C-alpha positions in Angstrom: 20.9 11.5 122.4 21.7 8.9 119.6 20.7 11.0 117.0 23.1 12.2 114.0 24.0 16.0 113.9 25.6 18.2 111.4 27.1 21.7 112.5 27.7 23.7 109.7 29.9 26.4 109.7 31.2 25.1 113.1 33.8 27.5 114.2 35.8 26.4 117.4 33.0 24.0 118.1 30.7 25.5 120.5 27.5 23.9 119.2 29.1 20.4 118.0 30.6 19.9 121.3 27.2 20.8 123.0 25.4 18.0 121.1 28.4 15.5 121.3 27.7 16.0 125.3 24.0 15.5 124.8 25.0 12.5 123.5 24.5 13.3 119.6 26.4 11.6 117.3 28.3 14.7 115.7 30.1 15.8 112.4 31.2 19.5 112.1 32.7 21.6 109.2 34.1 24.7 108.8 36.3 26.2 106.0 38.6 27.5 108.3 41.3 25.2 109.0 42.5 27.1 112.4 39.3 27.0 113.6 38.6 23.5 113.5 41.7 22.9 115.0 40.4 24.7 117.4 37.4 22.4 117.7 39.4 19.4 117.8 41.4 20.5 121.0 37.9 21.7 122.9 36.5 17.8 121.8 39.5 16.6 123.2 39.7 18.6 126.6 35.7 17.8 127.2 36.7 14.2 126.3 34.0 13.7 123.5 33.8 12.1 119.8 33.3 14.9 117.0 34.2 14.2 113.6 35.4 17.6 112.4 36.1 18.4 108.5 37.5 21.3 106.8 34.7 22.1 104.0 32.5 24.0 102.7 28.6 24.4 103.2 28.0 25.0 99.3 29.6 21.6 98.7 28.9 19.6 101.9 30.7 16.2 101.9 28.3 14.1 103.0 25.7 11.6 101.7 21.7 12.3 101.0 19.6 11.8 103.8 22.6 11.4 106.8 21.2 13.5 109.4 19.0 13.8 111.5 19.3 17.2 112.3 21.3 19.9 110.6 22.4 23.2 112.5 24.5 26.2 111.9 25.7 29.1 114.7 26.0 32.1 112.9 27.8 29.9 110.0 26.0 29.3 106.7 25.2 32.9 106.4 28.3 33.6 104.9 27.7 31.5 102.1 27.7 33.9 98.9 25.3 31.6 97.7 22.4 31.2 99.9 20.2 29.1 97.6 22.8 26.8 97.3 23.8 26.3 100.9 20.2 25.7 101.5 20.0 23.1 98.8 23.0 21.4 100.5 21.5 21.8 104.3 18.2 20.1 103.2 19.9 17.5 100.9 22.0 15.8 104.0 18.9 15.9 105.9 16.4 12.9 106.4 12.5 13.4 105.6 10.9 14.1 109.1 14.8 15.9 110.4 15.2 19.0 112.0 16.9 22.3 110.3 17.8 24.9 113.2 19.6 28.0 112.8 20.8 31.0 114.5 21.4 34.5 112.4 21.9 37.9 112.9 19.0 40.4 112.1 20.1 43.3 109.6 18.3 46.0 112.3 20.2 45.4 115.4 23.6 45.6 117.1 25.9 42.4 114.4 23.6 43.3 111.3 24.5 47.3 111.8 28.2 46.5 112.0 28.1 44.6 109.2 26.5 47.5 107.2 29.6 50.0 108.7 32.0 47.3 107.6 30.3 47.2 104.0 31.0 51.2 103.9 35.0 50.9 104.0 35.1 47.3 102.0 32.0 47.0 99.5 30.9 43.3 99.5 31.8 41.3 96.2 29.4 42.3 93.5 26.2 39.4 93.4 27.2 38.1 97.1 24.2 38.0 99.2 24.7 40.0 102.4 24.9 37.8 105.6 22.2 39.9 107.3 19.5 38.8 105.0 19.5 35.7 106.7 17.8 37.7 110.0 14.4 38.5 108.1 12.0 36.1 108.8 10.2 36.8 105.6 13.6 35.9 103.4 14.0 33.2 105.3 10.3 31.7 104.6 11.6 32.4 101.0 15.0 30.7 101.1 13.1 27.8 102.9 10.2 27.5 100.3 8.0 24.3 100.0 11.1 22.3 101.3 10.2 22.2 105.0 7.5 22.8 107.2 6.9 24.1 111.0 8.9 26.9 110.6 9.3 28.4 114.3 11.3 31.6 114.8 12.6 32.8 118.1 14.6 35.6 119.3 17.1 36.2 122.0 20.1 38.1 123.7 23.5 37.2 123.5 25.4 38.9 126.2 29.3 39.2 125.8 31.1 41.4 129.1 33.8 43.7 127.9 35.5 46.3 129.6 35.6 49.2 126.6 34.2 49.9 123.2 38.2 49.5 122.7 38.4 46.2 124.7 35.7 44.7 122.1 37.0 45.9 119.1 40.1 44.1 119.9 38.7 40.9 120.3 36.2 41.2 116.9 39.5 42.3 115.2 41.1 38.7 116.2 38.1 36.3 116.2 34.9 38.3 114.1 35.7 37.2 109.7 34.4 40.3 107.9 36.1 42.5 110.7 39.3 41.0 110.9 39.6 41.0 106.9 39.1 44.7 106.7 41.5 45.7 109.2 44.0 43.2 107.2 43.4 44.5 104.2 43.8 48.2 105.7 46.9 47.9 106.8 48.4 49.9 104.2 46.1 52.4 104.6 46.6 53.8 108.5 44.4 56.6 107.9 41.2 54.5 106.5 41.9 51.8 109.3 42.4 54.8 112.0 39.1 56.0 110.6 37.1 53.0 110.5 38.7 52.1 114.0 37.3 55.5 115.6 33.6 55.0 113.8 33.6 51.5 115.1 34.2 52.4 119.0 31.7 54.9 118.8 29.1 52.2 117.6 30.2 50.0 120.0 29.9 52.4 122.7 25.7 52.9 121.6 25.6 49.3 122.4 27.9 49.0 125.7 25.6 48.7 129.1 27.1 47.7 132.2 30.0 46.5 130.7 28.0 44.2 128.7 27.9 44.2 124.7 24.0 42.8 124.1 23.5 40.8 120.5 20.5 40.2 119.6 19.8 37.2 117.3 17.2 35.1 115.7 16.8 31.5 116.0 14.9 29.7 112.7 13.4 25.9 113.4 11.7 24.2 110.8 11.2 20.2 109.6 12.4 18.9 106.1 9.6 17.5 104.3 
C-alpha cells in the first residue's frame, strides 16, 4: 500500500488490478490497445484507479527512478532485445526498489509449446527466444551487477479445460504467438490443420483431470 508500481506488458490488468486493490499507485503498460481497453474496463468494474498506457518496454514513457516496484507477468519476455528491456525496467526503478517477473521455463509446457510454434513459423533472425527468460542462469547474466538479492521460486498455474481442442481454441484467441501463427496460416489450410493436430496431441500430454498445468519461474531482485 502506498508504493508506486509499474506493471510491464500488463495485458488485461491481472497484476495491475491486484496491486491497486492492495493500495498501490499503479501504472500499467502494454503494446496491444485491445488489451489496454480490457484492463480499463476491469479497473472500472473493480472500482480501482490504474493509469493504463499503450507503450513499449524498450522505450518506457516514465521518468528515471519513478517506481518502487516494477513487475511483469509473462510480458517483458517477448521484447526482442532483452538487454534493452532490462535497462529500461531498471532505469524507471528506484535504487532499493523491487524488480519481479514471472516467465516460462524452456523445458516445461509453455516453453515447449513455443518450440512447436517455431517449427511452423521461425522467429525473426536476431530475436531472443522468450523461454530463455525461464533459465535462472540467463536471468543472472542479464541482470548482472545492477541488482542484488536475486531470488527464484517455481510454481504451477492450473487452467480448467474440457479437452485439448477446448484449450487450443482459447489460446488461439488470446495467446499472442499462437494467435499470430493461426492468422498467418489462414491461406494454408493443410499446414494449419497439421499444426492444430500436432498441438492437440501435445496438449493431451499435459491434460489431467480436466486441468492443464503450466510451470513457471518467479524472479525477484533488488536494484542497487
